[in-house]
N, C-alpha and C positions, 0 to 999 in steps of 0.2 A: 345271817342276818342282819346281827346284831351282837358283835363279837368286843370286845375292851378298846378296839376306836366306833365306838357308839358315838361319841360328838361328831367327828364328819363320813356316819354313816346317809344319810341323804348323798353324798356325792358316789361314794359311792359303790350306792346303791342305781342310780346313772351309768355308772359308768359297767359293771356288772348287766347291767341291759344288755351294753354292745357287744362286751365282750361272749357270754354267750350265744347258740349257733338256736334257733329258730326252724324250731322241729316239729309234728306230731310225734306220738306212737308208732318205731317202722315196726314193720316187717311182724311176724306170730306175736301176740302180747301172751304171755303165761301168767294164765291166774294161779291168785297163791289157793294153797284150800290149806285154810284158818283150821279145820277138824286134824291139823296135824300136829298144833300148839295147843299147851293152857297157858292160860289168860291169868298173869301175871298185878296186873292193875285197872282196876274195873271202876271205874265211873259215868257214873249214865247221869251224873245232874239233876236227881230227883230231891236232891236238898244241895247247897252250894256250902263245904265247911273252907273258909278262909279272911285270914287276917295279915292286915299289909307289913309283916315280917314272919309272922309263925310264930307269934310268941307267947299264944294260947296251944304250939303244938298242933295247927291248923293244918290240914293236908293241901292248900294248895298257899301260895305266899300274892301282894297282886304289884308286884314289880317281879324288876331283874335280880334276882342274888347280891349281884354286884353292884347294884343299885345305878344302873347305866339306863335311863332312857337315850328312849329314840326317835325319832322322827315330829310330829309338826304338833302331838296333842300329851299331854302330858298325864301318864301314867296314873291314875289317884284312887286314892287309899277308900275299900270298899266302906260304902257309905247306907241307905236306906232308899232303897230303888237305885242304888247307878254306886259305880257302873254296870254292876253284872245284877240282874235277876233271871229269879229260875219261874218255871215253871211247862206245865208237863215231863214234867224231864226234858227238857231244852234250858240251857244256861242260854241269859241272852246276853249282853258286853256291845255297850252303849260308848259313841260317839255324840259328845256337845258341846257345842262351843254356849260359855257362859254369859253372861249378862258385862262379866267385865272384859269381852271383847275375843278371853282365852279356849279354845278349843282340851278337853280333860276326857281320856277314855280310857281301855280299863285291858289290864295282862294276869294269866297266872303261871306260874310257875310253881313242880313240886316238890322243891329240893330250895332251904334256906340258905342264907350265907354261911351259914358254920356243917354245914353237907346233908345236913336232914333233913329227912322225905326219902322220897320216890326216887329210884337211881335205878339202872337194868344195866350192864352189861347183857348184849348180842340180843338178839329180839328183830320183836316185828311190833311196829307201835302206829298208832293207826285214828283219827278224828274223823268221826263224822258233821258235816258244816258242811251251811247257807251262807255264801259270802254276801255280804255286803255293795248295791248297787248304785254306779257314783264315781265324780272325777273327783283325784285326790284319798280316795279308801286305799289302806294297804293289808289288808287285813294276813296272817302271816301263825302256822303250827307248825314247829322250828322245834331242833335238841338241842341243847349242851353235853361234853362231856365234865364228867365232876371233878376230873383234879386238872387245875385250869394253872398248878408252877412254872409248867416251863410251858404252853402254848392252853391255846384256845381251840379245841375239833369244839363245831360247828356245823351240824345238819338242818336244812333247810328245803323240809318238805310242801311245802308250799307256799309263795310268795305270790299274792294278788295283786294286780294295779288297775287301778279303777276307770284309768285313765281306757285299757284297754281289756273291753271285757272279754275279750276271744281267745281269751290265753291265760296263764299262767308259769309262772317262774321253780325252779329247784338247782337246791344244787348244795356243794360246800364250799365251808371256808377250816384250815388251818391256822389259825390268826399267830404266827409264831413275831413278830414285827417289835414288841417289847420288847422282848426275852434277845432283839438279837438276831436274830434270825431269817428268814424270806417265810410269810407267809405267800397260800396255797392257795386256791381257788378251783372248783368248775364249776358248769352252770349248762340247765336244760330244759326248753321253753318250750311248753303243750297247747298245741292248740285243740279250742275246744266251740262248739255252734256257741255262737253269737249270746250272749244270755243266762246261756247254760246255770253257772258257776252261783247265778245270782235266785234265780225258778225253782230248784230245787233243792236236795239236802247230797250232799255226797262222799263217798270217802277219801283219802289221802291220807296214805299212808307209807313207812318207809322196813325195811328190812333188814340189820345190821350180823354177816356174818365176817367172823373173822377175812374168810377171802374174800367174800360178795358183796356189795352195799346195791338194792334195788330198791329204786320207787313206783309207789302203785297207783292208779287215779281209778276207784270204785275195785277192787284188790287185784286190777289187769298190769302188768308194770306197764310205765312209761320212760323209766332210763334206767343201766346201769352202770356204776362204773368198778375197780378193782378198791375193797377197800384201804385205808392208809393204817400204814402200824397207830397210826396217832387213833383211829378208832377202836381198837383193845380197850375199851375201860365204861364203867359203868355210864348212862348220859341219864334226860334226866328229861321228860316235853315240858312245855311251853306256847302259847294260845293268845294269839291278841289282834285290838284292831285300833294299827296304829295309821297316825295320819300322813300322807306326802311324798315319802321319799324319793326328794328331790324333783316331786314337779309341786307344780300351787293346788292351793283348797279352796279359794276364793270360789268354784262350784262345787264344793262338795253338802249333797245334803249334813240338813241339822234338824232335825239327831240321825247316828247312822249308827245300824245294826249287824256286828257280827252274831251268828244262832251257832250254834255248836251239842249238836244231840251227847255226844258220849267222846269218849277220852280211852283207850281198850292200852295193852300192854303184855304181848305174851313174851312165851317163849314153845322151842321145840320141843315134843314130842321127845325122853329118850328113844332111842331105838329095841326093837322086842328083841331083847337076847334069844329067842324062840325066832328068829323071822319072822 
């Protein structure tokens, strides 16, 4: 979603929408068995431990670790009541147009610019969220590989464009161009009942294994692809409410809210040596 080429991200998002094939879940949907996993990261948002850049060792920072904003709303430092609030174990990320005419919103990343924080090699990453309605909203749950020295590996578990409330996209990018290579990208559209993602909470997840990466909606598989070698490293989760993605925001509801019930990460349990 938001690799090192974030300055041109709005144009890239529009092109990505044309690149991927629009389709719903095909054939039998495999359901992930969470009993075969151990939880390694447990964020239930009973409170929020966040600082702008992890200055105090906070669990979350409020920017991308490489300081790359994207979209038509700037990501704000955490303040009193904005852009993050927590109530009843649910995080609310708010996008708001200020009196100066500028939009601001929120992003959380679990790793800071020094690589400190939570990341994990392989496993199942999941967020339970209720998405904002309205044209121009662009919420996402995504992962970035911890080592960006030679390329940036990115997995977009969910990107949602409010102008098309009956679908969302998932995809991956391997950004190599800044190091003289060629970028790789692929994606998939999932169709849903119109408005259902705005009216209720759903889980959005991805399992990365050494050989296969699978995207899940409500723990049922919706897309799978061969794991690139660039995914053989720890990844960390990000969640945000961006605006735009190349689409107008003149009709975007002010304010708009993304609700996040939890972000959990799991690792598969070791096989029982006794069978």
